[in-house]
C-alpha positions in Angstrom: -0.1 0.2 -0.1 1.3 3.3 -0.8 2.3 5.9 1.7 1.7 9.6 1.6 4.9 11.6 2.4 6.0 14.2 4.7 7.4 17.6 3.3 10.3 18.4 5.6 13.7 19.9 5.5 13.3 20.7 2.0 12.5 17.4 0.6 9.5 14.8 0.6 10.5 12.1 3.1 8.7 8.5 3.9 8.3 7.7 7.2 10.4 4.2 8.5 7.5 2.4 10.3 4.7 0.4 9.1 2.2 3.2 8.6 -1.5 4.1 9.5 -4.2 3.5 7.1 -6.4 6.0 6.0 -10.0 5.1 5.0 -12.2 5.9 2.2 -15.1 7.2 4.0 -17.7 6.2 1.2 -16.3 2.5 0.4 -14.3 1.8 3.4 -11.2 0.8 1.6 -7.5 1.9 2.2 -6.6 5.2 0.5 -2.9 5.2 1.7 -0.9 5.1 4.6 0.5 7.7 7.0 3.9 7.5 8.7 5.8 9.7 10.6 8.2 7.5 12.2 11.8 8.4 12.3 11.2 12.3 11.6 12.9 14.6 14.0 10.5 17.3 14.8 13.4 19.5 16.7 15.1 19.5 13.6 12.0 20.4 11.3 11.1 23.5 13.6 14.8 24.4 13.5 14.9 24.3 9.5 11.9 26.4 9.5 13.5 29.1 11.9 16.4 29.4 9.8 16.0 28.3 6.2 12.2 28.9 6.1 12.4 32.3 8.0 15.4 34.1 6.2 13.6 35.0 2.9 10.2 35.7 4.4 10.9 38.0 6.6 12.9 40.2 4.1 10.1 40.3 1.5 8.0 43.4 1.9 4.1 42.9 2.7 3.4 43.7 -0.9 5.6 41.1 -2.2 4.1 38.6 0.1 0.7 39.5 -0.9 1.5 39.1 -4.7 3.0 35.8 -3.7 -0.4 34.6 -2.0 -2.2 35.9 -5.1 -0.1 33.7 -7.3 -0.3 30.7 -5.2 -4.1 31.1 -5.0 -4.2 31.3 -9.0 -2.0 28.8 -9.6 -3.7 26.3 -7.2 -7.3 27.4 -8.7 -6.0 25.6 -12.1 -5.2 22.6 -10.3 -8.5 22.1 -8.2 -10.0 19.2 -10.4 -7.8 16.6 -9.0 -8.4 18.0 -5.3 -12.1 17.6 -5.8 -11.6 13.7 -6.8 -9.7 13.1 -3.5 -12.1 15.1 -1.4 -14.9 12.9 -2.5 -13.0 10.2 -0.6 -13.1 12.2 2.8 -17.1 11.7 2.4 -17.4 15.2 1.3 -20.1 16.3 -1.3 -19.2 18.7 -4.1 -20.5 21.5 -2.2 -18.8 20.4 1.1 -15.6 20.1 -1.2 -15.9 23.6 -2.5 -16.1 25.2 0.9 -12.9 23.3 1.8 -10.9 23.3 -1.4 -12.1 26.8 -3.0 -12.7 28.1 0.3 -9.0 27.8 1.2 -7.8 29.3 -1.9 -10.3 32.1 -1.2 -8.6 32.8 2.1 -5.3 33.2 0.0 -6.8 35.7 -2.4 -8.4 37.6 0.6 -5.2 37.9 2.8 -3.3 38.7 -0.4 -5.3 42.0 -0.7 -4.5 42.8 2.7 -1.2 44.0 1.5 -2.7 47.3 0.7 -3.3 48.0 4.3 0.4 47.7 5.3 3.5 49.7 4.6 5.7 48.8 1.8 8.3 47.3 3.5 8.9 44.2 5.5 7.7 45.4 8.8 4.3 47.0 10.1 3.9 50.6 11.6 0.8 50.7 13.9 -1.2 53.4 14.7 -0.5 57.1 15.2 2.7 58.8 16.5 2.5 59.7 20.5 4.2 62.9 21.6 6.1 62.5 24.8 7.3 66.1 25.0 5.6 69.4 25.0 8.2 70.6 22.4 7.7 67.6 20.1 11.2 66.7 20.0 10.7 63.1 22.0 8.2 61.0 20.5 7.1 57.1 20.4 5.6 54.8 17.9 4.8 51.0 17.7 6.2 48.7 15.0 5.2 45.5 14.6 8.2 42.6 13.1 8.0 39.2 12.1 8.2 36.7 14.8 11.7 34.8 14.3 10.2 31.4 14.6 7.6 29.1 13.1 3.8 28.7 13.1 3.0 25.2 14.3 -0.7 24.4 12.8 -2.2 21.3 14.3 -5.5 21.1 12.3 -8.8 19.1 12.6 -9.8 16.3 10.0 -13.0 18.0 8.8 -11.1 20.9 6.4 -8.1 19.3 5.2 -7.5 22.2 2.7 -9.2 25.4 4.2 -7.9 24.4 7.6 -4.4 24.8 6.4 -4.5 27.4 4.0 -6.8 29.8 6.4 -3.9 29.6 8.9 -0.8 29.7 6.7 -2.4 32.6 4.5 -1.9 34.8 7.7 1.3 33.7 8.7 2.9 34.0 5.3 1.5 37.4 5.0 3.7 38.3 8.5 6.5 36.9 7.1 6.6 33.4 9.4 7.0 30.2 7.8 4.8 27.2 8.7 4.7 23.6 9.8 1.5 22.1 9.1 0.3 18.9 11.0 -3.4 17.9 9.6 -5.3 15.0 11.0 -4.1 11.8 10.0 -7.5 10.8 8.6 -7.8 13.4 5.8 -4.1 14.2 5.6 -3.9 12.6 2.0 -6.0 15.5 0.6 -3.8 18.0 2.4 -0.9 16.3 1.0 -1.9 16.6 -2.5 -2.4 20.4 -2.2 1.0 20.5 -0.4 2.6 18.7 -3.5 1.4 21.3 -5.8 2.2 24.2 -3.5 5.7 22.9 -3.4 6.0 22.2 -7.3 4.8 25.5 -8.1 8.0 27.2 -6.5 5.8 30.3 -5.4 6.8 29.8 -1.7 10.6 30.5 -0.5 11.9 27.1 0.5 11.2 26.4 4.3 8.1 28.5 4.3 5.9 25.5 4.3 6.5 22.2 5.8 4.3 19.1 6.1 3.8 16.5 8.9 1.0 13.9 7.5 0.7 11.7 10.6 1.1 11.3 14.5 3.4 14.1 15.9 2.9 13.6 19.6 6.0 15.2 20.8 6.4 18.3 18.2 5.6 20.8 21.1 8.6 19.3 23.2 11.2 21.5 21.2 8.8 24.8 20.6 10.2 28.2 21.6 9.3 31.5 22.6 9.5 32.9 19.1 7.0 30.1 17.8 3.2 30.5 17.4 1.3 27.4 18.1 -2.3 27.0 16.7 -4.7 24.2 17.4 -8.2 23.3 15.9 -10.2 20.5 17.1 -11.9 19.2 20.2 -11.6 21.3 23.7 -10.4 18.4 25.7 -7.1 18.0 23.4 -7.0 21.9 23.1 -6.8 22.4 26.8 -4.3 19.4 27.0 -2.0 20.9 24.3 -2.4 24.2 25.7 -1.0 23.3 29.3 1.9 21.3 27.7 5.2 22.2 29.9 7.0 23.6 27.0 4.3 26.3 25.9 4.0 27.4 29.5 8.0 27.6 30.2 8.6 29.2 26.9 5.6 31.6 27.1 4.8 30.3 23.4 1.6 32.0 22.0 -0.9 29.5 21.6 -4.2 29.8 19.5 -7.1 27.6 20.0 -10.4 27.1 18.0 -12.1 24.3 19.6 -15.6 22.7 18.8 -18.3 24.5 20.5 -22.1 24.2 21.0 -23.1 26.8 18.9 -26.4 28.0 19.3 -29.2 29.5 16.8 -32.2 31.6 18.0 -35.7 31.7 16.5 -37.0 35.2 17.2 -40.7 35.4 18.8 -41.8 37.5 15.8 -40.3 34.7 13.4 -43.5 32.9 13.1 -44.9 30.1 10.6 -45.1 32.1 7.2 -42.7 34.7 7.7 -39.5 34.6 5.6 -37.2 34.7 8.8 -39.1 31.3 9.9 -38.5 29.7 6.5 -34.8 31.2 6.6 -34.2 29.9 10.1 -35.5 26.3 9.1 -32.9 26.4 5.9 -30.4 27.5 8.0 -30.7 24.7 11.0 -31.0 22.0 8.1 -27.9 23.3 6.2 -25.8 23.2 9.3 -26.8 19.7 10.2 -26.1 18.4 6.8 -23.3 20.4 5.1 -20.1 18.4 5.8 -22.1 15.9 7.2 -22.4 18.1 10.3 -18.7 18.0 11.0 -18.0 21.7 11.2 -16.8 23.4 14.5 -19.3 26.0 13.5 -22.5 23.9 12.9 -25.5 24.8 15.2 -25.7 22.1 18.0 -28.5 24.2 19.8 -31.7 25.0 18.2 -33.3 27.6 20.6 -37.1 28.4 19.7 -39.9 30.1 21.5 -41.9 27.3 23.6 -45.2 28.0 21.5 -43.3 27.2 17.9 -41.4 24.0 19.3 -44.0 21.7 17.2 -43.8 24.0 14.1 -40.1 24.0 14.1 -39.8 20.1 14.7 -42.1 19.4 12.1 -40.7 21.9 9.4 -37.2 20.7 10.3 -38.5 17.1 9.8 -39.8 17.8 6.5 -36.4 19.5 5.4 -34.3 16.8 6.7 -36.5 14.2 5.0 -35.5 15.8 1.6 -31.8 15.3 2.4 -30.4 12.3 0.1 -27.4 10.6 1.5 -25.1 8.3 -0.4 -21.8 8.5 -2.8 -20.9 12.4 -2.9 -20.1 12.1 -6.5 -23.9 11.8 -7.5 -25.4 14.9 -8.4 -28.6 13.8 -6.5 -26.9 13.2 -3.3 -27.1 16.1 -0.9 -25.2 14.4 2.4 -22.0 12.4 2.1 -20.4 10.6 5.0 -18.8 11.1 8.4 -14.9 10.9 7.9 -14.5 7.5 9.5 -16.4 4.7 11.0 -14.5 5.6 14.3 -16.1 9.0 13.9 -19.7 7.2 13.7 -19.1 5.3 16.4 -18.1 8.7 18.6 -21.0 10.4 17.4 -23.4 7.4 18.0 -22.0 7.4 21.6 -22.7 11.2 22.1 -26.2 11.0 20.8 -27.0 8.1 23.4 -25.6 10.4 26.1 -28.0 13.4 25.0 -31.0 11.0 24.7 -31.1 9.9 28.1 -32.8 13.0 28.9 -33.7 14.6 25.1 -35.9 12.7 22.7 -34.9 11.6 19.0 -37.5 13.1 17.0 -36.0 12.8 13.7 -33.5 10.0 12.5 -32.4 6.6 13.3 -28.9 5.8 14.6 -29.4 2.2 13.1 -31.2 2.7 10.0 -30.0 4.7 6.7 -30.9 4.6 3.1 -28.2 5.6 0.6 -27.7 6.2 -2.8 -24.8 4.9 -4.9 -23.0 3.3 -1.9 -23.1 0.9 0.7 -24.2 1.9 4.1 -22.4 -0.8 6.0 -19.1 -0.1 4.3 -19.3 3.6 4.4 -19.2 6.2 7.5 -22.9 6.9 7.1 -25.2 8.2 9.6 -28.7 9.5 9.2 -29.4 13.2 10.3 -30.4 13.0 13.9 -32.8 15.7 15.6 -33.6 15.7 19.3 -35.6 17.5 21.3 -35.1 18.7 25.0 -37.6 20.2 26.7 -36.1 21.0 29.9 -32.8 22.9 29.1 -32.6 24.7 32.3 -32.2 21.1 34.4 -31.2 18.7 31.7 -27.3 20.4 31.0 -26.0 17.3 29.0 -27.2 19.3 25.6 -25.2 22.3 26.9 -22.1 20.2 27.5 -22.1 17.0 25.1 -21.3 17.9 21.5 -22.0 15.2 19.0 -19.5 16.0 16.2 -21.9 15.2 13.3 -25.5 15.7 11.7 -27.0 16.2 15.0 -28.6 19.1 16.9 -31.5 19.6 19.5 -34.4 21.7 19.8 -35.1 23.5 23.0 -37.9 25.9 24.1 -37.6 29.3 25.8 -40.1 31.9 27.3 -38.9 35.4 26.6 -35.8 37.0 25.0 -33.8 36.9 28.2 -34.0 33.1 28.6 -32.9 32.4 25.0 -30.0 34.5 26.0 -29.3 32.4 29.1 -29.7 29.3 26.9 -27.2 30.4 24.5 -24.5 31.5 27.3 -25.0 27.8 29.1 -22.8 26.5 26.2 -20.0 28.3 28.0 -18.7 29.9 25.0 -19.1 29.4 21.3 -17.5 30.1 18.0 -21.0 31.4 16.4 -24.3 32.1 17.2 -27.3 33.4 14.9 -30.9 35.0 15.4 -33.5 34.8 12.7 -35.7 38.1 13.7 -37.3 40.9 11.6 -37.3 43.1 14.7 -34.3 45.0 15.1 -34.8 45.6 18.7 -34.7 42.1 19.5 -31.8 41.9 17.2 -29.9 44.4 19.2 -31.0 43.1 22.4 -29.7 39.8 21.7 -26.5 40.7 20.1 -25.6 43.2 22.8 -26.3 40.6 25.7 -25.2 37.6 23.9 -21.9 38.8 22.5 -19.6 38.2 25.6 -20.1 34.4 24.8 -19.7 34.0 21.2 -16.9 35.0 18.6 -19.5 36.1 15.7 -23.2 36.6 15.9 -25.1 36.5 12.5 -28.5 38.3 12.4 -30.9 36.5 9.7 -33.8 38.3 8.1 -35.1 38.8 4.7 -33.1 41.8 3.9 -29.5 40.3 4.0 -30.8 36.5 2.9 -29.8 36.5 -0.6 -26.2 37.7 -0.2 -25.7 35.7 3.3 -22.9 33.7 3.6 -24.7 31.5 6.6 -24.1 31.0 10.2 -21.5 28.4 9.7 -19.1 30.3 7.6 -16.0 31.9 8.9 -14.9 35.0 6.8 -11.0 35.8 6.4 -11.9 39.5 7.2 -13.7 38.5 10.4 -12.3 37.1 13.4 -12.7 33.2 13.7 -12.9 32.0 17.3 -14.7 32.3 20.6 -14.5 32.5 24.3 -14.5 29.7 26.9 -15.3 26.3 25.3 -14.5 27.8 22.0 -11.0 28.0 23.0 -10.4 31.6 23.6 -8.5 32.4 20.5 -8.9 34.4 17.4 -7.9 33.5 13.6 -8.4 35.5 10.3 -10.0 38.6 11.1 -8.1 40.7 8.2 -5.3 42.6 10.0 -5.9 41.2 13.2 -4.9 37.6 12.1 -1.6 38.7 10.7 -0.6 40.3 14.0 -0.6 37.1 15.9 2.6 36.5 14.1 4.3 40.0 14.7 5.8 41.1 17.6 4.9 44.7 18.6 7.6 46.7 20.1 7.3 50.5 21.4 10.1 52.7 20.0 11.2 56.0 21.2 13.2 58.7 20.1 13.4 61.8 17.9 11.0 62.8 15.2 13.9 62.5 12.7 15.2 59.0 14.0 11.7 57.6 14.2 11.0 58.8 10.6 14.1 56.7 9.5 13.0 53.7 11.5 9.2 53.5 10.2 9.6 54.9 6.8 6.8 57.3 7.6 7.5 61.2 8.2 7.0 62.3 11.5 5.8 65.8 12.4 8.9 68.1 13.5 11.4 65.8 11.9 14.2 67.2 9.8 13.3 67.9 6.1 15.0 66.3 3.2 15.3 69.2 0.8 14.2 68.0 -2.7 17.0 68.8 -5.5 14.1 69.3 -7.7 10.3 69.8 -7.3 8.8 66.7 -5.9 6.4 66.0 -8.2 9.2 65.7 -11.0 10.1 62.2 -9.2 8.5 58.9 -10.1 7.1 56.6 -7.2 10.4 54.7 -6.5 12.8 58.0 -6.1 10.5 59.6 -3.7 11.6 59.1 -0.2 9.6 59.8 3.1 10.9 63.2 4.4 11.8 64.7 0.9 10.3 68.4 1.1 9.7 71.6 -0.7 9.1 75.0 0.8 7.1 76.9 -1.6 7.2 80.7 -2.1 4.6 83.1 -0.2 1.1 84.0 -1.1 -1.1 86.9 0.5 -4.6 86.0 0.8 -6.7 89.1 -0.3 -10.2 90.4 0.4 -11.1 89.8 -3.4 -9.7 86.2 -3.1 -12.1 85.5 -0.3 -15.2 86.8 -1.9 -14.4 85.3 -5.2 -14.1 81.7 -3.7 -17.4 82.5 -1.8 -19.3 83.4 -5.2 -17.3 80.4 -6.9 -18.3 77.7 -4.3 -21.8 79.4 -3.1 -20.1 79.0 0.6 -21.3 82.3 2.0 -21.0 81.6 5.7 -21.1 84.7 7.5 -17.4 84.9 8.6 -16.4 85.0 4.8 -19.1 87.4 3.7 -20.6 89.5 6.5 -18.1 91.2 8.5 -20.9 93.0 10.4 -22.0 89.6 12.5 -18.5 88.9 13.7 -19.2 90.1 17.5 -19.3 87.3 19.8 -17.7 84.9 17.3 -13.7 83.8 17.2 -13.3 85.6 14.3 -11.8 89.3 14.1 -12.0 90.0 10.5 -13.2 88.4 7.0 -11.7 85.1 7.2 -10.3 83.0 4.5 -12.6 79.5 4.0 -10.8 76.7 5.3 -11.1 75.0 1.7 -9.7 78.0 0.2 -6.6 77.6 2.2 -6.1 74.1 0.9 -6.7 75.3 -2.4 -4.3 77.8 -2.1 -1.8 75.7 -0.8 -2.2 73.5 -3.9 -1.5 76.2 -6.0 1.7 77.0 -4.2 3.0 73.2 -4.1 1.3 72.0 -7.5 4.0 71.5 -10.4 2.0 72.3 -13.7 3.9 70.6 -16.0 3.0 67.0 -17.2 5.2 64.3 -15.0 4.9 61.3 -12.9 2.2 62.6 -10.8 -1.0 61.2 -12.4 -3.8 62.3 -10.2 -4.8 63.5 -7.2 -6.2 60.5 -5.1 -8.0 62.0 -2.2 -7.7 64.0 0.9 -7.0 62.0 4.1 -7.0 64.6 6.9 -7.2 68.1 7.3 -7.1 70.8 10.3 -7.5 74.3 10.5 -5.2 75.5 13.6 -6.5 79.3 13.6 -8.1 81.6 11.3 -6.6 83.4 8.4 -7.7 87.0 7.4 -7.3 89.0 4.2 -3.8 90.5 3.9 -2.3 87.5 5.9 0.6 85.9 4.1 1.0 82.2 3.7 4.0 79.5 2.7 3.5 75.8 2.4 5.8 72.8 3.4 4.9 69.8 0.9 6.8 66.7 2.6 6.3 63.0 1.7 4.8 61.6 4.5 4.5 57.8 3.3 4.4 55.7 0.2 1.7 52.9 -0.4 2.1 50.3 -3.2 -1.0 49.7 -5.3 -2.4 47.2 -8.0 -3.4 48.5 -11.2 -5.7 46.6 -13.6 -7.3 49.4 -15.5 -5.8 51.4 -18.5 -3.1 53.2 -16.7 0.5 52.8 -16.0 1.9 51.1 -13.1 1.8 53.6 -10.0 1.8 53.8 -6.2 0.4 56.2 -3.8 2.3 58.9 -2.1 0.9 60.5 0.9 2.0 64.2 1.3 2.1 66.1 4.6 1.2 69.7 3.6 1.7 72.2 6.2 0.7 76.0 6.0 2.5 78.4 7.8 1.9 82.2 8.5 4.7 83.9 6.7 4.9 86.8 9.1 5.6 84.3 12.3 6.3 81.2 10.9 3.3 79.6 13.1 1.7 76.4 11.3 -1.8 77.5 10.8 -3.3 74.5 8.8 -2.0 70.9 7.7 -3.4 68.1 5.7 -2.5 65.1 4.1 -3.1 64.7 0.5 -2.7 61.7 -1.7 -1.5 61.5 -5.4 -1.1 58.9 -7.7 2.6 58.7 -8.8 3.6 56.6 -11.9 6.6 54.3 -11.3 9.6 54.0 -13.6 9.5 52.2 -17.1 12.7 50.4 -17.1 11.9 47.2 -18.7 11.4 48.2 -22.3 13.6 50.1 -24.7 12.0 53.1 -26.4 11.6 52.3 -30.0 12.4 55.8 -31.5 13.3 55.8 -35.3 16.8 55.7 -34.6 16.5 53.1 -32.1 14.7 50.7 -34.5 17.4 51.4 -37.3 20.1 50.8 -35.2 18.7 47.5 -33.8 18.0 46.1 -37.6 21.0 47.3 -38.5 22.6 44.5 -36.4 20.0 41.7 -37.8 21.5 39.4 -40.2 19.6 37.0 -42.8 21.1 34.0 -40.8 20.5 34.9 -37.5 18.5 32.2 -35.0 16.0 33.2 -32.6 16.6 32.5 -28.8 12.9 31.2 -28.9 10.3 30.2 -31.4 10.7 29.5 -35.0 10.7 32.5 -36.9 13.6 33.4 -39.4 14.8 37.1 -39.6 12.9 37.6 -42.9 9.8 36.4 -41.3 10.1 38.6 -38.3 10.3 41.6 -40.6 7.3 40.5 -42.8 5.6 40.0 -39.4 6.4 43.2 -37.9 5.6 44.7 -41.2 2.0 43.1 -41.1 1.5 44.6 -37.6 2.1 48.4 -38.8 -0.1 48.1 -41.7 -2.8 46.8 -39.0 -2.2 49.9 -37.2 -2.4 52.3 -40.0 -5.5 50.7 -41.0 -4.2 49.8 -44.4 -5.1 46.0 -43.4 -9.0 46.0 -42.1 -9.8 44.4 -38.9 -13.6 44.2 -38.5 -13.5 42.2 -35.2 -11.4 41.3 -32.2 -10.9 37.7 -31.4 -10.3 37.9 -27.8 -13.1 36.7 -25.8 -15.5 39.4 -24.7 -15.2 38.6 -21.0 -11.5 39.1 -21.0 -10.8 41.6 -23.7 -10.9 44.6 -21.4 -8.2 43.0 -19.1 -6.2 41.8 -22.2 -6.3 45.7 -23.5 -5.3 47.0 -20.5 -2.6 44.9 -20.2 -1.0 47.1 -23.0 -0.2 49.5 -19.9 1.9 47.4 -17.6 5.4 46.9 -17.5 5.2 43.1 -18.3 6.9 41.5 -21.4 5.1 39.6 -23.7 5.2 35.6 -22.9 7.8 33.9 -24.9 6.1 31.6 -27.8 3.1 34.1 -27.9 1.5 33.4 -31.3 -0.3 35.7 -33.6 -4.0 34.8 -33.9 -4.2 34.4 -37.8 -1.1 32.3 -37.7 -0.7 28.7 -37.9 0.5 27.1 -35.0 4.2 25.7 -34.7 4.5 26.2 -38.6 6.1 29.3 -40.5 3.8 31.3 -42.9 4.8 31.6 -46.5 7.1 34.4 -47.1 5.7 37.5 -49.3 8.9 38.8 -50.1 11.8 37.7 -52.7 14.5 38.3 -50.2 15.4 39.9 -46.8 16.5 43.1 -48.2 13.1 43.9 -49.6 11.4 42.7 -46.3 13.4 45.0 -44.5 12.6 48.0 -46.8 8.9 47.0 -46.7 8.9 47.2 -43.0 10.2 50.9 -42.9 7.8 51.7 -45.7 4.9 50.3 -43.3 6.3 52.1 -40.4 6.4 55.6 -42.2 2.8 55.1 -43.2 1.8 54.2 -39.6 3.4 57.3 -38.5 1.9 59.6 -41.1 -1.4 58.0 -40.4 -1.5 58.9 -36.8 0.0 62.4 -37.6 -3.1 63.2 -39.9 -5.6 61.2 -37.9 -4.5 61.9 -34.1 -7.9 60.8 -32.7 -8.3 57.8 -35.0 -9.3 54.6 -33.3 -8.8 51.1 -34.8 -9.6 47.5 -34.1 -6.8 45.3 -32.8 -7.7 41.8 -33.3 -6.2 41.1 -29.9 -6.3 43.9 -28.1 -9.6 45.5 -29.0 -10.2 49.1 -30.1 -6.9 51.3 -29.7 -6.2 54.7 -29.8 -3.0 56.4 -30.8 -1.1 56.2 -27.8 -2.3 52.5 -27.0 -1.1 51.6 -31.0 2.3 53.1 -29.5 2.4 51.0 -26.3 1.8 48.1 -28.6 4.5 48.7 -30.9 6.9 49.1 -27.7 6.0 46.0 -26.6 6.1 44.3 -29.6 9.4 45.3 -30.9 11.1 45.0 -27.6 9.5 41.1 -27.7 11.0 40.3 -30.9 14.2 42.3 -30.7 15.0 40.4 -27.6 14.2 37.2 -29.5 16.8 37.9 -32.3 19.3 39.5 -29.8 19.1 42.9 -30.9 18.7 44.5 -27.7 
């Protein structure tokens, strides 16, 4: 029998023992063997801290985010094979989608968080703190990657999502991971890790995988490591109390199975949308993943007068759930992960049924489609009813981790809240109500015991992700029995792997440390106007002092007339008595506008656009005849993605200080944002002289570095491109699919080269076209003739828009961008540049 392997210390490694069998949940057949015997866990963790940490720590948040995005896109292309394996865990296609594509979605979501972090390898948190009256001694907080590894001990129910929702955050933080999935489903985790490693996208050591037992893995953890656990509360508490965890003060994040509750509001009677939504939600949570979700609804809390209605409606809904081979379209619920799990769930139901009644389902009877119920790990949905939930406490203490839930009554909302709290902490609770007062009362009073609360009503139903769906931008965890931990939560999740450190010093020193200009720091006088610099060349602290401007009475009146802002302080000097104003006062927005007039560079340059205003303060009034000057200083740079028809750019935050020229007192300040283009250093600009220089090197016998073109075929291909661009060869339609043509069109603006091996749509694949010209020299002459016609056409028709069969409709500038990319591609192909 085949063994699955472990990926440790930079290589795939097979254990030296006999191995532990993993079973197909549907057929009972052995899928593979898991074996970790012979692995040195201390060595594995050390490898992660050294080899794995080195490159990740040095990457910026933007680089890490783009790494995650690339990995997600790569894995999406491989997903079909993962679905086939996932069926063997008992999961339906919907179950598998949650696990597989939900896991990839976590990579995408965390990748997008790069926009919230600075363009450096560490984070600067919050605002600066002035520790002195003079503003020369201050503090800030930075967060740097921990120099350890993230040890993830995961549950069996989500072998892909469970790994990626955790790894996405530690990779974004710059910390490597050692993943230890549950043995039962680790064959699926291994398949995904194989593709991750094969992609080469992650730095070596960023991910290690242990596919079986690892009982001693915590024996060598250190203070810089982070341990996360998902699973049963009992096991979690045992691991959390490990001597090494305590001695080294190792952060331990626990997400444990909990007795999550859903409440039916008293207003949500049969016939209301909320009642129907509630029944659907409970049915889904009982049957999706066969109820094997840490967020599943275990306790159904309903008004006492609606218990019968809920019981009947749920029974009808559950009776429509078909069970069997998850590969079949008609099957809605698969199997539990193993027969051992079936046995455990049965035992828990038997404990619950000592006081509660089974009102739907049978522990010993089940009908399956396309599968042998005796061979697979199948179990019927089991609905119980506990009529005395305040005295019979098993329902609040015993969890059957499968398709099992219990109905219980409440008399009023206070009782419902109390029952929800009796679970002693859960990952999620929900309430179905269209009464917002009821929703508020429940949420405010129940929140102390739940990590997340969903309010279900008709307004949000179509877009709701549901009671049991943790989302990457929301905290996933809960108090008490749920483990007291937090996962995901957007930036919060990443911060678990960063060390927060307070730094103190002068504003100038802290500017250098944080990469963000701090008020009162020394200015770095720009050698030229800051708006002349590209994004890469602008540095925090780069500054310009402007010339002066005197604010006149006419300025203020004209601004009022232009904007229709006739506030009395600006227009009615007879009404100033008792106000804070002494004379006709300049509008605050006029001051900002006037400041812009002083610092803006008028000529076209790298600054592409005004991106917005982040903060603005007016410290004292300015009157007519006051004179001001401005300090424009780079405060911070933020990278950005560009997908539209614009060149790559980043955002620059400029700190604008407005001073009274007479006293040098600062009277206003603002932070404005500009979009600044990045340098184009990838392509050689294709001027007429440059083209002639390149083609003078081209010889008839040259061989290309890639592809099959000959030099004459190259010239004829480029000639055809120019004749298309000038309209001499008519193109009536674009062959690129409509759904992606905009994306393809916009790619002309980026600084990425055409892929090697790109073929022209009308050409024969892997076969040369017939030559049109008698010889090489004629082809060269025809090339220059076609280019001259192209240049002349756009001089005469500067507003012309012609269709390109690949990129769609192009204007003159876009044809130029295509020409630059196209010539660079082929000139590089023949070694001419």
